[in-house]
N, CA and C atoms as an extended XYZ file, in Angstrom:
486
Properties=species:S:1:pos:R:3:atomname:S:1:resname:S:1:resid:I:1 pbc="F F F"
N        16.999       -5.393        3.334 N   UNK     1
C        16.506       -6.656        2.855 CA  UNK     1
C        14.983       -6.580        2.737 C   UNK     1
N        14.478       -7.085        1.640 N   UNK     2
C        13.025       -7.167        1.435 CA  UNK     2
C        12.634       -8.632        1.495 C   UNK     2
N        11.574       -8.893        2.253 N   UNK     3
C        11.121      -10.271        2.428 CA  UNK     3
C         9.634      -10.276        2.757 C   UNK     3
N         9.052      -11.475        2.741 N   UNK     4
C         7.650      -11.646        3.122 CA  UNK     4
C         7.510      -11.333        4.625 C   UNK     4
N         6.410      -10.726        4.988 N   UNK     5
C         6.158      -10.403        6.389 CA  UNK     5
C         6.074      -11.681        7.226 C   UNK     5
N         6.514      -11.582        8.461 N   UNK     6
C         6.411      -12.675        9.434 CA  UNK     6
C         5.566      -12.178       10.608 C   UNK     6
N         4.956      -13.087       11.349 N   UNK     7
C         4.119      -12.653       12.487 CA  UNK     7
C         4.844      -11.727       13.459 C   UNK     7
N         6.127      -11.924       13.646 N   UNK     8
C         6.876      -11.079       14.588 CA  UNK     8
C         7.082       -9.653       14.070 C   UNK     8
N         6.801       -9.409       12.790 N   UNK     9
C         6.960       -8.074       12.199 CA  UNK     9
C         5.731       -7.193       12.381 C   UNK     9
N         4.606       -7.795       12.692 N   UNK    10
C         3.334       -7.075       12.611 CA  UNK    10
C         3.295       -5.875       13.556 C   UNK    10
N         3.846       -5.998       14.733 N   UNK    11
C         3.828       -4.875       15.674 CA  UNK    11
C         4.592       -3.671       15.105 C   UNK    11
N         5.737       -3.915       14.469 N   UNK    12
C         6.506       -2.819       13.868 CA  UNK    12
C         5.779       -2.213       12.665 C   UNK    12
N         5.140       -3.060       11.882 N   UNK    13
C         4.389       -2.576       10.722 CA  UNK    13
C         3.227       -1.706       11.197 C   UNK    13
N         2.541       -2.144       12.229 N   UNK    14
C         1.447       -1.346       12.788 CA  UNK    14
C         1.961        0.000       13.303 C   UNK    14
N         3.133        0.028       13.900 N   UNK    15
C         3.695        1.295       14.386 CA  UNK    15
C         3.935        2.264       13.228 C   UNK    15
N         4.384        1.753       12.093 N   UNK    16
C         4.551        2.610       10.909 CA  UNK    16
C         3.196        3.146       10.480 C   UNK    16
N         2.219        2.260       10.389 N   UNK    17
C         0.878        2.654        9.952 CA  UNK    17
C         0.228        3.634       10.930 C   UNK    17
N         0.461        3.451       12.206 N   UNK    18
C        -0.116        4.335       13.224 CA  UNK    18
C         0.222        5.791       12.943 C   UNK    18
N         1.449        6.053       12.548 N   UNK    19
C         1.843        7.425       12.225 CA  UNK    19
C         0.931        8.007       11.139 C   UNK    19
N         0.662        7.223       10.114 N   UNK    20
C        -0.173        7.702        9.008 CA  UNK    20
C        -1.619        7.928        9.446 C   UNK    20
N        -2.139        7.045       10.284 N   UNK    21
C        -3.514        7.215       10.763 CA  UNK    21
C        -3.627        8.502       11.575 C   UNK    21
N        -2.681        8.734       12.457 N   UNK    22
C        -2.755        9.883       13.373 CA  UNK    22
C        -2.352       11.215       12.741 C   UNK    22
N        -1.466       11.176       11.735 N   UNK    23
C        -0.838       12.409       11.263 CA  UNK    23
C        -0.949       12.682        9.772 C   UNK    23
N        -1.612       11.829        9.035 N   UNK    24
C        -1.594       11.975        7.586 CA  UNK    24
C        -2.966       11.682        6.993 C   UNK    24
N        -3.197       12.283        5.860 N   UNK    25
C        -4.424       12.035        5.121 CA  UNK    25
C        -4.274       10.890        4.119 C   UNK    25
N        -3.111       10.266        4.021 N   UNK    26
C        -2.939        9.210        3.012 CA  UNK    26
C        -3.772        7.974        3.307 C   UNK    26
N        -4.167        7.787        4.551 N   UNK    27
C        -5.179        6.789        4.866 CA  UNK    27
C        -6.374        7.532        5.436 C   UNK    27
N        -7.559        7.106        5.057 N   UNK    28
C        -8.756        7.737        5.589 CA  UNK    28
C        -9.195        7.086        6.892 C   UNK    28
N        -8.422        6.147        7.372 N   UNK    29
C        -8.713        5.563        8.675 CA  UNK    29
C        -8.409        6.621        9.738 C   UNK    29
N        -9.263        6.735       10.747 N   UNK    30
C        -9.085        7.759       11.770 CA  UNK    30
C        -8.771        7.202       13.143 C   UNK    30
N        -8.972        5.910       13.322 N   UNK    31
C        -8.679        5.249       14.588 CA  UNK    31
C        -7.651        4.155       14.301 C   UNK    31
N        -6.577        4.161       15.064 N   UNK    32
C        -5.532        3.159       14.875 CA  UNK    32
C        -6.095        1.784       15.239 C   UNK    32
N        -5.950        0.816       14.347 N   UNK    33
C        -6.439       -0.524       14.686 CA  UNK    33
C        -5.645       -1.123       15.841 C   UNK    33
N        -6.280       -1.999       16.587 N   UNK    34
C        -5.560       -2.711       17.644 CA  UNK    34
C        -4.594       -3.691       16.994 C   UNK    34
N        -3.663       -4.191       17.773 N   UNK    35
C        -2.721       -5.180       17.259 CA  UNK    35
C        -3.466       -6.418       16.766 C   UNK    35
N        -4.498       -6.846       17.479 N   UNK    36
C        -5.279       -8.006       17.042 CA  UNK    36
C        -5.997       -7.733       15.723 C   UNK    36
N        -6.602       -6.558       15.595 N   UNK    37
C        -7.284       -6.204       14.348 CA  UNK    37
C        -6.303       -6.166       13.180 C   UNK    37
N        -5.154       -5.570       13.412 N   UNK    38
C        -4.157       -5.442       12.356 CA  UNK    38
C        -3.589       -6.808       11.976 C   UNK    38
N        -3.359       -7.644       12.976 N   UNK    39
C        -2.882       -9.004       12.714 CA  UNK    39
C        -3.886       -9.757       11.857 C   UNK    39
N        -5.161       -9.631       12.166 N   UNK    40
C        -6.204      -10.277       11.365 CA  UNK    40
C        -6.182       -9.773        9.917 C   UNK    40
N        -5.976       -8.478        9.733 N   UNK    41
C        -5.901       -7.914        8.381 CA  UNK    41
C        -4.748       -8.537        7.597 C   UNK    41
N        -3.583       -8.574        8.242 N   UNK    42
C        -2.400       -9.122        7.574 CA  UNK    42
C        -2.634      -10.586        7.220 C   UNK    42
N        -3.145      -11.354        8.146 N   UNK    43
C        -3.385      -12.776        7.890 CA  UNK    43
C        -4.395      -12.993        6.771 C   UNK    43
N        -5.410      -12.148        6.697 N   UNK    44
C        -6.395      -12.237        5.617 CA  UNK    44
C        -5.735      -11.940        4.271 C   UNK    44
N        -4.928      -10.908        4.223 N   UNK    45
C        -4.228      -10.552        2.986 CA  UNK    45
C        -3.326      -11.694        2.540 C   UNK    45
N        -2.583      -12.289        3.470 N   UNK    46
C        -1.609      -13.325        3.126 CA  UNK    46
C        -2.240      -14.595        2.552 C   UNK    46
N        -3.534      -14.768        2.720 N   UNK    47
C        -4.195      -15.952        2.142 CA  UNK    47
C        -4.100      -15.946        0.619 C   UNK    47
N        -4.125      -14.750        0.013 N   UNK    48
C        -4.172      -14.664       -1.448 CA  UNK    48
C        -3.188      -13.682       -2.072 C   UNK    48
N        -2.524      -12.876       -1.260 N   UNK    49
C        -1.720      -11.780       -1.800 CA  UNK    49
C        -0.370      -11.682       -1.098 C   UNK    49
N         0.602      -11.053       -1.763 N   UNK    50
C         1.905      -10.843       -1.121 CA  UNK    50
C         1.887       -9.652       -0.165 C   UNK    50
N         2.711       -9.752        0.864 N   UNK    51
C         2.861       -8.684        1.856 CA  UNK    51
C         4.344       -8.636        2.198 C   UNK    51
N         5.037       -7.615        1.735 N   UNK    52
C         6.487       -7.521        1.870 CA  UNK    52
C         6.889       -6.462        2.887 C   UNK    52
N         8.002       -6.710        3.552 N   UNK    53
C         8.571       -5.727        4.471 CA  UNK    53
C        10.007       -5.423        4.049 C   UNK    53
N        10.420       -4.211        4.361 N   UNK    54
C        11.787       -3.763        4.127 CA  UNK    54
C        12.452       -3.697        5.499 C   UNK    54
N        13.426       -4.530        5.691 N   UNK    55
C        14.106       -4.626        6.987 CA  UNK    55
C        15.529       -4.105        6.857 C   UNK    55
N        15.926       -3.299        7.838 N   UNK    56
C        17.281       -2.763        7.878 CA  UNK    56
C        17.780       -2.837        9.321 C   UNK    56
N        18.848       -3.548        9.516 N   UNK    57
C        19.447       -3.714       10.853 CA  UNK    57
C        18.421       -4.197       11.875 C   UNK    57
N        17.605       -5.147       11.466 N   UNK    58
C        16.622       -5.748       12.363 CA  UNK    58
C        15.357       -4.957       12.581 C   UNK    58
N        15.221       -3.809       11.929 N   UNK    59
C        14.022       -2.986       12.084 CA  UNK    59
C        13.263       -2.916       10.769 C   UNK    59
N        11.951       -2.970       10.868 N   UNK    60
C        11.090       -2.814        9.702 CA  UNK    60
C        10.913       -1.316        9.468 C   UNK    60
N        11.286       -0.860        8.258 N   UNK    61
C        11.176        0.578        7.974 CA  UNK    61
C        10.274        0.868        6.779 C   UNK    61
N         9.650       -0.167        6.248 N   UNK    62
C         8.693        0.031        5.176 CA  UNK    62
C         7.984       -1.272        4.856 C   UNK    62
N         6.846       -1.147        4.209 N   UNK    63
C         6.129       -2.351        3.800 CA  UNK    63
C         5.244       -2.029        2.604 C   UNK    63
N         4.949       -3.073        1.845 N   UNK    64
C         4.067       -2.953        0.691 CA  UNK    64
C         3.284       -4.243        0.570 C   UNK    64
N         2.068       -4.116        0.100 N   UNK    65
C         1.250       -5.307       -0.045 CA  UNK    65
C         0.223       -5.100       -1.150 C   UNK    65
N        -0.331       -6.199       -1.578 N   UNK    66
C        -1.453       -6.182       -2.499 CA  UNK    66
C        -2.643       -6.747       -1.745 C   UNK    66
N        -3.815       -6.373       -2.179 N   UNK    67
C        -5.017       -6.856       -1.513 CA  UNK    67
C        -6.189       -6.862       -2.486 C   UNK    67
N        -7.303       -7.329       -2.007 N   UNK    68
C        -8.528       -7.400       -2.774 CA  UNK    68
C        -8.906       -6.015       -3.301 C   UNK    68
N        -9.185       -5.931       -4.592 N   UNK    69
C        -9.641       -4.665       -5.159 CA  UNK    69
C       -11.137       -4.483       -4.945 C   UNK    69
N       -11.904       -5.471       -5.296 N   UNK    70
C       -13.346       -5.461       -5.099 CA  UNK    70
C       -13.796       -6.878       -4.775 C   UNK    70
N       -14.942       -7.035       -4.171 N   UNK    71
C       -15.383       -8.348       -3.706 CA  UNK    71
C       -16.026       -9.222       -4.783 C   UNK    71
N       -16.561       -8.665       -5.848 N   UNK    72
C       -17.193       -9.482       -6.882 CA  UNK    72
C       -16.142      -10.378       -7.547 C   UNK    72
N       -16.515      -11.608       -7.837 N   UNK    73
C       -15.580      -12.609       -8.343 CA  UNK    73
C       -14.900      -12.188       -9.645 C   UNK    73
N       -15.564      -11.429      -10.484 N   UNK    74
C       -14.974      -11.015      -11.758 CA  UNK    74
C       -13.741      -10.127      -11.575 C   UNK    74
N       -13.576       -9.542      -10.391 N   UNK    75
C       -12.412       -8.688      -10.107 CA  UNK    75
C       -11.196       -9.485       -9.611 C   UNK    75
N       -11.278      -10.800       -9.561 N   UNK    76
C       -10.240      -11.620       -8.921 CA  UNK    76
C        -8.858      -11.490       -9.546 C   UNK    76
N        -8.756      -11.001      -10.765 N   UNK    77
C        -7.459      -10.851      -11.419 CA  UNK    77
C        -6.899       -9.435      -11.258 C   UNK    77
N        -7.615       -8.614      -10.514 N   UNK    78
C        -7.179       -7.244      -10.221 CA  UNK    78
C        -6.822       -7.160       -8.747 C   UNK    78
N        -5.904       -6.262       -8.430 N   UNK    79
C        -5.488       -6.109       -7.042 CA  UNK    79
C        -5.168       -4.649       -6.755 C   UNK    79
N        -5.380       -4.250       -5.520 N   UNK    80
C        -5.005       -2.906       -5.091 CA  UNK    80
C        -3.698       -2.992       -4.323 C   UNK    80
N        -2.791       -2.075       -4.593 N   UNK    81
C        -1.474       -2.099       -3.959 CA  UNK    81
C        -1.280       -0.877       -3.077 C   UNK    81
N        -0.488       -1.067       -2.026 N   UNK    82
C        -0.178        0.015       -1.087 CA  UNK    82
C         1.260       -0.107       -0.632 C   UNK    82
N         1.854        1.024       -0.314 N   UNK    83
C         3.205        1.052        0.238 CA  UNK    83
C         3.262        2.130        1.317 C   UNK    83
N         3.933        1.803        2.408 N   UNK    84
C         4.124        2.749        3.513 CA  UNK    84
C         5.579        2.685        3.958 C   UNK    84
N         6.146        3.852        4.239 N   UNK    85
C         7.540        3.949        4.675 CA  UNK    85
C         7.573        4.685        6.010 C   UNK    85
N         8.416        4.210        6.907 N   UNK    86
C         8.580        4.859        8.218 CA  UNK    86
C         8.894        6.336        8.020 C   UNK    86
N         8.297        7.170        8.841 N   UNK    87
C         8.417        8.629        8.695 CA  UNK    87
C         9.854        9.132        8.724 C   UNK    87
N        10.752        8.411        9.340 N   UNK    88
C        12.150        8.843        9.406 CA  UNK    88
C        12.979        8.369        8.219 C   UNK    88
N        12.334        7.720        7.249 N   UNK    89
C        13.079        7.139        6.126 CA  UNK    89
C        12.512        7.525        4.762 C   UNK    89
N        11.775        8.642        4.703 N   UNK    90
C        11.259        9.118        3.420 CA  UNK    90
C        12.420        9.485        2.496 C   UNK    90
N        12.188        9.330        1.206 N   UNK    91
C        13.144        9.817        0.210 CA  UNK    91
C        14.395        8.984        0.058 C   UNK    91
N        14.407        7.783        0.583 N   UNK    92
C        15.598        6.928        0.502 CA  UNK    92
C        15.444        5.791       -0.512 C   UNK    92
N        14.361        5.808       -1.279 N   UNK    93
C        14.157        4.775       -2.285 CA  UNK    93
C        13.531        3.501       -1.760 C   UNK    93
N        13.028        3.524       -0.542 N   UNK    94
C        12.446        2.319        0.056 CA  UNK    94
C        11.139        1.942       -0.643 C   UNK    94
N        10.302        2.911       -0.925 N   UNK    95
C         9.064        2.632       -1.648 CA  UNK    95
C         9.345        2.025       -3.010 C   UNK    95
N        10.322        2.573       -3.728 N   UNK    96
C        10.704        2.027       -5.036 CA  UNK    96
C        11.211        0.597       -4.901 C   UNK    96
N        12.029        0.361       -3.901 N   UNK    97
C        12.561       -0.991       -3.705 CA  UNK    97
C        11.436       -1.981       -3.424 C   UNK    97
N        10.485       -1.583       -2.587 N   UNK    98
C         9.367       -2.466       -2.254 CA  UNK    98
C         8.497       -2.749       -3.483 C   UNK    98
N         8.111       -1.707       -4.209 N   UNK    99
C         7.302       -1.921       -5.414 CA  UNK    99
C         8.102       -2.704       -6.465 C   UNK    99
N         9.406       -2.464       -6.501 N   UNK   100
C        10.252       -3.187       -7.442 CA  UNK   100
C        10.234       -4.688       -7.225 C   UNK   100
N         9.932       -5.127       -6.017 N   UNK   101
C         9.803       -6.555       -5.752 CA  UNK   101
C         8.342       -7.008       -5.734 C   UNK   101
N         7.444       -6.138       -5.324 N   UNK   102
C         6.028       -6.515       -5.259 CA  UNK   102
C         5.440       -6.737       -6.653 C   UNK   102
N         5.712       -5.851       -7.578 N   UNK   103
C         5.103       -5.932       -8.909 CA  UNK   103
C         5.472       -7.229       -9.633 C   UNK   103
N         6.731       -7.653       -9.642 N   UNK   104
C         7.038       -8.938      -10.285 CA  UNK   104
C         6.325      -10.128       -9.629 C   UNK   104
N         6.138      -10.080       -8.320 N   UNK   105
C         5.408      -11.155       -7.634 CA  UNK   105
C         3.963      -11.193       -8.123 C   UNK   105
N         3.362      -10.031       -8.300 N   UNK   106
C         1.983       -9.979       -8.803 CA  UNK   106
C         1.900      -10.563      -10.209 C   UNK   106
N         2.887      -10.253      -11.034 N   UNK   107
C         2.921      -10.813      -12.393 CA  UNK   107
C         3.055      -12.332      -12.334 C   UNK   107
N         3.958      -12.813      -11.494 N   UNK   108
C         4.173      -14.257      -11.363 CA  UNK   108
C         2.908      -14.971      -10.900 C   UNK   108
N         2.145      -14.316      -10.064 N   UNK   109
C         0.913      -14.927       -9.539 CA  UNK   109
C        -0.269      -14.787      -10.492 C   UNK   109
N        -0.035      -14.152      -11.627 N   UNK   110
C        -1.065      -14.096      -12.660 CA  UNK   110
C        -2.075      -12.975      -12.542 C   UNK   110
N        -1.806      -11.981      -11.719 N   UNK   111
C        -2.727      -10.845      -11.667 CA  UNK   111
C        -2.637      -10.070      -12.980 C   UNK   111
N        -3.732       -9.523      -13.398 N   UNK   112
C        -3.805       -8.814      -14.674 CA  UNK   112
C        -3.549       -7.318      -14.530 C   UNK   112
N        -4.008       -6.739      -13.425 N   UNK   113
C        -3.841       -5.301      -13.236 CA  UNK   113
C        -3.659       -4.976      -11.755 C   UNK   113
N        -2.862       -3.953      -11.511 N   UNK   114
C        -2.663       -3.434      -10.153 CA  UNK   114
C        -3.178       -2.007      -10.113 C   UNK   114
N        -3.826       -1.661       -9.015 N   UNK   115
C        -4.433       -0.343       -8.869 CA  UNK   115
C        -3.921        0.299       -7.584 C   UNK   115
N        -3.456        1.514       -7.709 N   UNK   116
C        -3.033        2.288       -6.548 CA  UNK   116
C        -4.039        3.387       -6.290 C   UNK   116
N        -4.591        3.433       -5.092 N   UNK   117
C        -5.515        4.488       -4.707 CA  UNK   117
C        -4.772        5.512       -3.878 C   UNK   117
N        -4.740        6.759       -4.322 N   UNK   118
C        -3.938        7.798       -3.682 CA  UNK   118
C        -4.812        8.953       -3.215 C   UNK   118
N        -4.558        9.418       -2.006 N   UNK   119
C        -5.168       10.667       -1.559 CA  UNK   119
C        -4.444       11.795       -2.276 C   UNK   119
N        -5.202       12.772       -2.736 N   UNK   120
C        -4.619       13.888       -3.483 CA  UNK   120
C        -4.830       15.201       -2.750 C   UNK   120
N        -3.816       16.067       -2.802 N   UNK   121
C        -2.567       15.941       -3.543 CA  UNK   121
C        -1.552       15.074       -2.798 C   UNK   121
N        -0.701       14.412       -3.564 N   UNK   122
C         0.370       13.586       -3.007 CA  UNK   122
C         1.428       13.378       -4.094 C   UNK   122
N         2.210       14.419       -4.376 N   UNK   123
C         3.176       14.347       -5.479 CA  UNK   123
C         4.179       13.196       -5.355 C   UNK   123
N         4.607       12.875       -4.142 N   UNK   124
C         5.591       11.796       -3.977 CA  UNK   124
C         5.001       10.450       -4.368 C   UNK   124
N         3.768       10.189       -3.983 N   UNK   125
C         3.133        8.920       -4.324 CA  UNK   125
C         2.807        8.855       -5.812 C   UNK   125
N         2.374        9.958       -6.388 N   UNK   126
C         2.130       10.000       -7.830 CA  UNK   126
C         3.429        9.666       -8.567 C   UNK   126
N         4.513       10.291       -8.159 N   UNK   127
C         5.816       10.057       -8.799 CA  UNK   127
C         6.226        8.584       -8.676 C   UNK   127
N         6.038        8.003       -7.504 N   UNK   128
C         6.385        6.601       -7.292 CA  UNK   128
C         5.593        5.705       -8.239 C   UNK   128
N         4.290        5.880       -8.280 N   UNK   129
C         3.462        5.025       -9.121 CA  UNK   129
C         3.798        5.207      -10.604 C   UNK   129
N         3.968        6.442      -11.021 N   UNK   130
C         4.267        6.683      -12.427 CA  UNK   130
C         5.657        6.168      -12.813 C   UNK   130
N         6.583        6.118      -11.865 N   UNK   131
C         7.904        5.533      -12.110 CA  UNK   131
C         7.778        4.084      -12.587 C   UNK   131
N         6.787        3.376      -12.061 N   UNK   132
C         6.591        1.972      -12.416 CA  UNK   132
C         5.616        1.776      -13.579 C   UNK   132
N         5.170        2.870      -14.178 N   UNK   133
C         4.304        2.766      -15.342 CA  UNK   133
C         2.823        2.835      -15.056 C   UNK   133
N         2.452        3.091      -13.809 N   UNK   134
C         1.039        3.274      -13.494 CA  UNK   134
C         0.539        4.520      -14.230 C   UNK   134
N        -0.687        4.463      -14.721 N   UNK   135
C        -1.320        5.596      -15.408 CA  UNK   135
C        -2.544        6.029      -14.618 C   UNK   135
N        -2.717        7.333      -14.514 N   UNK   136
C        -3.904        7.851      -13.827 CA  UNK   136
C        -5.140        7.532      -14.647 C   UNK   136
N        -6.135        6.919      -13.976 N   UNK   137
C        -7.358        6.534      -14.688 CA  UNK   137
C        -8.620        7.169      -14.101 C   UNK   137
N        -8.516        7.732      -12.899 N   UNK   138
C        -9.714        8.332      -12.297 CA  UNK   138
C        -9.335        9.286      -11.178 C   UNK   138
N       -10.200       10.256      -10.960 N   UNK   139
C       -10.063       11.137       -9.798 CA  UNK   139
C       -11.456       11.452       -9.273 C   UNK   139
N       -11.584       11.336       -7.965 N   UNK   140
C       -12.845       11.635       -7.298 CA  UNK   140
C       -12.594       12.804       -6.351 C   UNK   140
N       -13.328       13.878       -6.553 N   UNK   141
C       -13.121       15.097       -5.781 CA  UNK   141
C       -13.827       15.038       -4.436 C   UNK   141
N       -13.090       15.435       -3.398 N   UNK   142
C       -13.633       15.621       -2.052 CA  UNK   142
C       -14.479       14.437       -1.580 C   UNK   142
N       -13.899       13.250       -1.581 N   UNK   143
C       -14.622       12.054       -1.159 CA  UNK   143
C       -14.265       11.600        0.252 C   UNK   143
N       -13.207       12.144        0.828 N   UNK   144
C       -12.814       11.802        2.192 CA  UNK   144
C       -12.687       13.045        3.039 C   UNK   144
N       -13.102       12.942        4.290 N   UNK   145
C       -13.043       14.080        5.200 CA  UNK   145
C       -12.205       13.684        6.409 C   UNK   145
N       -11.073       14.338        6.586 N   UNK   146
C       -10.181       14.039        7.700 CA  UNK   146
C        -9.437       15.304        8.078 C   UNK   146
N        -9.194       15.477        9.350 N   UNK   147
C        -8.493       16.656        9.875 CA  UNK   147
C        -9.206       17.953        9.502 C   UNK   147
N       -10.550       17.898        9.461 N   UNK   148
C       -11.330       19.095        9.190 CA  UNK   148
C       -11.261       19.584        7.760 C   UNK   148
N       -10.884       18.702        6.844 N   UNK   149
C       -10.703       19.104        5.452 CA  UNK   149
C       -11.166       17.990        4.519 C   UNK   149
N       -11.672       18.377        3.346 N   UNK   150
C       -12.044       17.417        2.316 CA  UNK   150
C       -10.819       17.040        1.497 C   UNK   150
N       -10.736       15.746        1.165 N   UNK   151
C        -9.623       15.221        0.368 CA  UNK   151
C       -10.167       14.490       -0.847 C   UNK   151
N        -9.441       14.600       -1.926 N   UNK   152
C        -9.781       13.887       -3.153 CA  UNK   152
C        -8.933       12.629       -3.250 C   UNK   152
N        -9.362       11.706       -4.078 N   UNK   153
C        -8.569       10.504       -4.336 CA  UNK   153
C        -8.424       10.304       -5.832 C   UNK   153
N        -7.337        9.660       -6.187 N   UNK   154
C        -7.103        9.302       -7.576 CA  UNK   154
C        -6.726        7.833       -7.641 C   UNK   154
N        -6.978        7.242       -8.792 N   UNK   155
C        -6.605        5.848       -9.009 CA  UNK   155
C        -5.635        5.764      -10.169 C   UNK   155
N        -4.525        5.069       -9.924 N   UNK   156
C        -3.507        4.812      -10.926 CA  UNK   156
C        -3.510        3.313      -11.199 C   UNK   156
N        -3.417        2.938      -12.472 N   UNK   157
C        -3.526        1.541      -12.873 CA  UNK   157
C        -2.290        1.102      -13.646 C   UNK   157
N        -1.847       -0.103      -13.359 N   UNK   158
C        -0.738       -0.719      -14.081 CA  UNK   158
C        -1.207       -2.046      -14.641 C   UNK   158
N        -1.115       -2.200      -15.972 N   UNK   159
C        -1.429       -3.477      -16.595 CA  UNK   159
C        -0.220       -4.391      -16.403 C   UNK   159
N        -0.432       -5.534      -15.799 N   UNK   160
C         0.671       -6.407      -15.411 CA  UNK   160
C         1.053       -7.434      -16.474 C   UNK   160
N         0.121       -7.817      -17.300 N   UNK   161
C         0.384       -8.902      -18.232 CA  UNK   161
C         0.113       -8.511      -19.673 C   UNK   161
N         0.644       -7.389      -20.085 N   UNK   162
C         0.491       -6.958      -21.487 CA  UNK   162
C         1.522       -7.641      -22.357 C   UNK   162
């Protein structure tokens, strides 16, 4: 089941994210946020953007959300999107299911474009974004340093209201 996040879900969502902070380059965050910090992030996002969770048998095993792309007011019709899946549930279509519900919500809310920022290389995330029609629009070489290595990022864009 996919639904809007609830306050009682935040601890499970943070546990999913913690794995990525500690073990993956897909987030450039290096310190796991506290539960209070993460709760504040979620609450800030929910003021203006959707935040969805994928629940199975009472457990949260994935989540996706949209958030502020840039702070200048002219960017208000653009949004950055992210999806994370529990490490034990990769390859089961959860990311597709989440984006499949997130993107229509963004269209309904009148956003003009969605942007996915990806650490590269990341073939699975590229495939996911391109499945939904995102097009690669930029790549920045060696802009993040984590785990003793330089990482590049790419941006994929989806026009929502063409």
